[in-house]
N, C-alpha and C positions, 0 to 999 in steps of 0.2 A: 446263542446259536440255536437254530431250530430246524428240526427234521420232521416232516409230516408224511404219514402214510395215507394213500388215497383210500377212499371207501371201497373202490373196486378191488384193490389188493386185499383189504380186510375181508371182503365178502368171499374172495377166492380161497383165502386161508381157512375161513369158517367152513366152506364147502369141503375142502380137503380133510379137515379134522372134525367132520360132522359127527362121527360116532364116538368121539372122545369127549368126556365131560369137561367143559371149560378148556378145551384144547387150544382154541384160538387165543384165549386170555393167557394161558400158560406160555404159549410160544411168544406172544408179544411182550409179556412182562419179563420173561427170562432174557429175551433178546435185547430189550431196552436196558436192563440192568448190566448186562455184559458190555454193552456199547458205552454206557455211562462210565464204567470203571476204566475201560481202555482209553476213552477220550480224555479222561482226567489225567492219566499217565502221559499221554501224548502231548497234552497242553503243557504240563510241567516241563517235559523235555524240550518242547519248542520254545518256550519262554526262557528256559535255561541256556539255550544257544545264544540268546541275545544279552541277557543280564548276567552279571557276575555274582549270582546268588546260588546257594545250595538248593537242591531239589526239595529238601525238607522245608526250607524257608518259603519257597514258592508255593508248596503244597498247603502251607498254613492259610493262604489267602484264596485257595480254590476249594469250592464246596460242591457236593453232588447231592442230588435228590433222586432216590430210586423209585421205580414204579411199583405199584401194588395192584391187587385185583380190583380194588375200589377206585384207584386213580392210576390209569394207564398212561403215565407221563413220567419222563425222566429229565433231569437237568444237570448240566455242568455249568457253574457260574463262578464269578469271582467277585470279591468284595475287598474292602480294606482301604486304608489310607496310604499315602506315599510311604515308602519303606525308608527307615532311617539309614543313613550312610554307614553306620557301624556294622550293619548286617551284610554289607558287600564284602566278599572275600578279599583279603589283602589290605584292608584299611589300617593305616598305621600313622601314628603321630610322630612328627619331627619337630625340631626347634622352630622352624619357620612356619609351621602349619601342619595340616593333615593331608596325607596322600590317599586318594580314593580311586578305585577302578570300578566304575558303574557298569560299563559295557564289556563284554568278553573281548572285543577287538580293541586294539590300541594299548596305550600305557596308562599307568596310574597318573592322575593329575594332582598337583599340589593346590590345596585351598589355603591361601595365606591367612594367618591369624585364626584358623579354625583349631579346635582342641577337642580331645576326647575326655569326657568326664562322666561321673556317675551322678545322676540327679533323679530323685524320686524312685530309687531302687532300680534304675535302668541306666545302662551304659549307652551313651550316644555321642555323636559328633555335634559340637556346639560352636556358635560364633557370636561374639558380642555385637549388638546393634551398632551401626556406624552413624556418626554425626559429622556431616561435612566431609565425608570420605575417610574420617579417622575413627579409630576405635577408642571409646571412652570406657574406662573400667567400671564406672558406676551404672552404665546402661544395662538393661536386661540382656539375657542370652537367648538366642533362637536356635531351635533344633534344625539341623540340616537334613534334608531328605532327598531321595532319588525318585524315580517313577514308581507308580503302584503296579501291582500285577494286573489289576483291573484295566488300567490304561494300556498295558502291553497286550493284553488279550483282545482288546477292542480294535486293534489295527485291522483295517479291512482285508488286507491280503492274508494275514494270519487267521482271521475269523473265517474267511472263505475257505482256506486250506483245511482248517480243522473241521468245518462243517462238511466238506466234501468227504474227508476221511471217515468221519462219523457215519455218514450216510452209507458209504461202502461197507463199513464194518457191521452196521445194523442189518443190511441186506444179507450178508454172509451168515451172521448169527441167526437171523430169522429162518433162512433156508435150512441151516444145520439143525435148528430146534424142531422145525416141522418134520424133517426126515427122521429125527430121533423119536419124536412122538409117534409117527406112523409105523416105524420099525417096532417100537415097544408095545403099542396098543393095536396095531393094524393087523 
């Protein structure tokens, strides 16, 4: 997601904060950092409404980069592979397979012949490879995964909504910081 400030807006901020040393930079950096923090929390909540994951687990795949005086840019981005089914709340093994609820809406679904096991010090949901539609015990096992946070964040409607909110938050933060600097130093 990307929010840009026009050069005319930056020039007007510099004119307002002319008597304050690095006033425009202070206002921009503080506003960007507050916006990055708020947008990160909103992104976690928004994705949490769709996926049956904890906010902590969603937050593991969301990163932020704060602005500094030398680099006046901030970022909220996501990375990571698809999330293992064991991380979804309510995953449980039964005799016939494993039940998983990936999305918040709906019921848990049974994945026949899937099982929960610990491999390489990590607990996951696994399934043996199939040969001719049948499970063969000597075939290797495959880790079962759901969607990644990155793919959920990339939905156009979600990205548009989050960008719009971030833009509004940035404007409010910037105005508040400019007023604060003028009150303090003016």
